[in-house]
Residue, then its C-alpha position, 0 to 999 in steps of 0.5 A: m091493117t096491112p104492113t104497107a098501110l102501117g108502114d106508110t103511117l109510121a113513116h109520117i110519124v117517124r119523120a115528125v119526131p124532133g131530131v129525125a132528119f129522114l128515114a135512111p134509104g137503103i141501096t134498094g131505095r136508092l136504085r128504085s128512086a132512079f126509076q120511080d114514077p114521081r106520080q106514084s101515090g104514097p110517101p116513100r118509106g125509106a128504111l122502115r120495115v114492118s112485118r109479122r112473124n108467120g103472118a099473124g104474130p106481133w108486129e116487128i118494126e125496124a126503123r133506120i133513121v138519120t138524125l140532125a146534128g145538135y140532138r142527142a142520138c139516144d134521145v132521138t132513138r127513144a122518142t122514135r121508138s116511143a112514137i111508134l109504140a104510142h101509135l100502135q097502142a092507140d090503134g088498138a090493144t091487139v095491134g100494139h101487143g107484143a110489138a118489137v120495135k128496133v131503131t137504128i141511127t145510120g148517120i147524122v147531118 
């Protein structure tokens, strides 16, 4: 699975976690949105980084999210991390093996 394909799938999974308002866009995403073609396929991933060290190691995933008021930040963070890891493990034992998942809350709305 490519990092782009995995990132698109994980973006949908993260948005579905209770308490997640949206993936926090970085400055690059904000600038890109001004020039982006609305007909472009694929969901915007926001601040979801998916990579592999040396191109073949375990997945390294970083999700920057904004939560909804009324939800405990630690619960949303744990649920987001669990949802990502569950998808990786369901996708295949080798895909999720040794994956590093970091979730950061950048705001509350």
